[in-house]
Backbone as JSON, one array per atom type, in Angstrom:
{
  "sequence": "XXXXXXXXXXXXXXXXXXXXXXXXXXXXXXXXXXXXXXXXXXXXXXXXXXXXXXXXXXXXXXXXXXXXXXXXXXXXXXXXXX",
  "N": [[159.12, 48.19, 99.17], [157.94, 49.32, 102.22], [159.67, 51.27, 104.7], [160.2, 50.84, 108.21], [159.56, 53.29, 110.62], [161.19, 54.46, 113.37], [161.18, 56.26, 116.34], [163.63, 57.58, 118.39], [163.86, 57.93, 121.99], [164.81, 60.53, 122.6], [164.22, 61.9, 120.27], [161.44, 61.84, 120.33], [160.98, 63.52, 122.51], [162.06, 65.88, 121.44], [160.28, 66.31, 119.32], [157.94, 66.78, 120.73], [158.45, 69.3, 121.76], [158.06, 71.02, 119.7], [155.86, 73.34, 117.98], [152.34, 72.78, 117.36], [151.55, 72.96, 114.6], [154.04, 72.83, 113.26], [154.91, 70.37, 114.16], [153.05, 68.68, 112.9], [153.76, 69.12, 110.23], [156.37, 68.06, 110.22], [155.84, 65.35, 110.85], [154.35, 64.62, 108.58], [156.34, 64.95, 106.62], [158.15, 62.97, 107.44], [156.69, 60.64, 106.87], [156.32, 61.0, 104.08], [158.95, 61.23, 102.96], [160.71, 59.45, 104.29], [159.53, 56.96, 104.57], [159.54, 55.42, 102.19], [161.86, 55.96, 100.55], [164.39, 56.51, 102.15], [167.12, 56.83, 101.78], [167.55, 58.24, 99.51], [169.23, 60.75, 98.25], [168.88, 64.26, 97.97], [169.16, 67.55, 96.52], [168.26, 69.59, 98.21], [166.69, 68.53, 100.29], [167.26, 65.84, 101.53], [170.26, 64.79, 102.98], [173.31, 63.09, 102.97], [175.36, 62.58, 105.7], [178.78, 63.22, 106.22], [181.76, 61.94, 107.74], [180.72, 61.32, 110.18], [179.58, 58.71, 112.27], [177.1, 58.32, 113.4], [174.51, 60.62, 113.34], [173.49, 59.15, 110.16], [172.13, 60.46, 108.13], [170.45, 63.55, 107.15], [167.36, 65.15, 107.2], [165.75, 67.86, 105.84], [163.19, 69.94, 106.88], [161.54, 72.6, 106.21], [162.5, 74.92, 108.54], [163.37, 73.06, 110.3], [165.44, 70.31, 111.29], [165.88, 66.88, 110.75], [167.53, 64.2, 112.06], [168.81, 61.07, 111.19], [169.27, 57.44, 111.06], [169.74, 54.68, 108.83], [168.99, 51.3, 108.76], [168.94, 48.29, 107.37], [165.62, 47.59, 106.86], [164.7, 49.59, 108.44], [164.21, 52.83, 109.72], [165.73, 54.91, 111.93], [164.95, 57.58, 113.79], [166.93, 59.92, 115.24], [167.25, 62.5, 116.32], [165.54, 65.68, 116.45], [165.67, 68.89, 115.4], [165.51, 72.51, 115.61]],
  "CA": [[158.78, 47.79, 100.52], [158.05, 50.48, 103.11], [160.58, 51.21, 105.85], [159.62, 51.12, 109.52], [160.14, 54.5, 111.19], [161.24, 54.38, 114.83], [161.7, 57.49, 116.94], [164.37, 57.42, 119.65], [163.23, 58.74, 123.06], [165.22, 61.93, 122.47], [163.48, 62.48, 119.13], [160.06, 62.03, 120.79], [161.02, 64.75, 123.31], [162.26, 66.99, 120.51], [159.03, 66.5, 118.58], [156.98, 67.36, 121.67], [158.78, 70.71, 121.99], [157.66, 71.82, 118.53], [154.47, 73.77, 117.96], [151.47, 71.78, 116.75], [151.59, 73.0, 113.14], [155.35, 72.36, 112.83], [154.91, 68.93, 114.45], [152.29, 68.04, 111.83], [154.58, 69.21, 109.02], [157.47, 67.11, 110.37], [155.28, 63.99, 110.73], [154.03, 64.41, 107.17], [157.61, 64.79, 105.9], [158.68, 61.65, 107.78], [155.94, 59.66, 106.07], [156.55, 61.22, 102.66], [160.33, 61.06, 102.5], [161.48, 58.37, 104.92], [158.82, 55.68, 104.53], [159.84, 54.62, 101.0], [163.21, 56.16, 100.02], [165.13, 57.34, 103.11], [168.51, 57.01, 101.37], [167.58, 58.99, 98.25], [169.78, 62.07, 98.52], [168.43, 65.31, 97.07], [169.97, 68.76, 96.7], [167.81, 70.47, 99.28], [165.93, 67.9, 101.35], [167.97, 64.78, 102.24], [171.7, 64.89, 102.81], [174.11, 62.08, 103.69], [176.37, 63.27, 106.49], [180.09, 62.6, 106.13], [182.61, 62.11, 108.9], [180.01, 60.93, 111.38], [178.97, 57.38, 112.22], [175.69, 58.54, 113.69], [173.54, 60.08, 112.39], [173.95, 58.96, 108.79], [171.42, 61.34, 107.2], [169.7, 64.69, 107.65], [166.2, 65.55, 106.4], [165.37, 69.24, 106.13], [161.76, 70.25, 106.78], [161.53, 74.04, 106.44], [163.59, 75.32, 109.42], [163.63, 71.95, 111.22], [166.3, 69.26, 110.77], [165.65, 65.55, 111.33], [168.74, 63.39, 111.91], [168.38, 59.67, 111.27], [170.08, 56.35, 110.54], [169.01, 53.64, 108.11], [169.55, 49.98, 109.0], [168.03, 47.3, 106.78], [164.34, 48.2, 106.48], [164.3, 50.43, 109.57], [164.73, 54.19, 109.83], [165.71, 55.34, 113.33], [165.08, 59.02, 113.93], [167.73, 60.14, 116.44], [167.05, 63.84, 116.89], [164.81, 66.66, 115.64], [166.08, 70.2, 115.92], [165.05, 73.65, 114.86]],
  "C": [[158.96, 48.98, 101.46], [158.99, 50.23, 104.29], [159.78, 51.47, 107.13], [160.33, 52.35, 110.08], [160.03, 54.42, 112.71], [161.84, 55.67, 115.36], [162.39, 57.15, 118.25], [163.69, 58.28, 120.71], [163.58, 60.22, 122.98], [164.45, 62.63, 121.35], [162.02, 62.72, 119.52], [159.98, 63.31, 121.64], [161.16, 65.98, 122.42], [160.98, 67.33, 119.77], [157.98, 67.16, 119.47], [157.23, 68.83, 121.94], [158.34, 71.61, 120.84], [156.21, 72.26, 118.66], [153.64, 72.77, 117.15], [151.55, 71.77, 115.22], [152.92, 72.51, 112.59], [155.46, 70.85, 113.04], [154.18, 68.15, 113.35], [153.09, 68.03, 110.53], [155.72, 68.19, 109.06], [156.96, 65.67, 110.22], [154.93, 63.66, 109.29], [155.29, 64.18, 106.35], [158.24, 63.44, 106.2], [158.0, 60.58, 106.95], [156.27, 59.78, 104.59], [157.94, 60.82, 102.22], [161.04, 59.84, 103.07], [160.81, 57.01, 104.84], [159.28, 54.81, 103.35], [161.27, 54.76, 100.48], [164.06, 57.03, 100.96], [166.58, 57.61, 102.71], [168.65, 57.78, 100.06], [167.99, 60.43, 98.54], [169.25, 63.06, 97.5], [169.23, 66.58, 97.38], [169.54, 69.55, 97.92], [167.18, 69.74, 100.47], [166.73, 66.87, 102.16], [169.45, 64.86, 101.92], [172.37, 63.77, 103.61], [175.23, 62.82, 104.4], [177.68, 62.51, 106.44], [180.88, 62.86, 107.41], [181.97, 61.73, 110.22], [179.5, 59.5, 111.22], [177.47, 57.49, 112.45], [175.48, 60.02, 113.87], [174.13, 59.98, 110.98], [173.36, 60.01, 107.84], [170.76, 62.5, 107.94], [168.58, 65.0, 106.68], [165.85, 66.97, 106.81], [163.88, 69.43, 105.88], [161.62, 71.71, 107.18], [162.73, 74.43, 107.32], [164.01, 74.21, 110.39], [164.51, 70.91, 110.53], [166.01, 67.96, 111.52], [166.89, 64.72, 111.02], [168.38, 61.94, 112.13], [169.42, 58.72, 110.69], [169.17, 55.39, 109.79], [169.74, 52.32, 108.34], [168.57, 48.95, 108.47], [166.77, 47.98, 106.29], [163.8, 49.09, 107.6], [164.98, 51.79, 109.49], [164.6, 54.59, 111.29], [165.98, 56.83, 113.38], [165.76, 59.28, 115.27], [167.45, 61.47, 117.12], [166.29, 64.71, 115.9], [165.14, 68.02, 116.23], [165.65, 71.33, 115.02], [166.05, 74.66, 114.56]]
}
């Protein structure tokens, strides 16, 4: 079952600050990695963050980091940083 991806207002602002080609890469990565298995930890791409309540996870897309939480069938993207 696919997860719903919701971007927090701060994440929308962060995404808008990126260049067009990086923005496209990040959107593709969100669909590829977070739509179906957002909690599947990998060595280089998805990492579960310890010691923090929020965000729970970090997705690495080249030089950009996407911080997000998973709740039920919803992925909430909290911040996108370079």
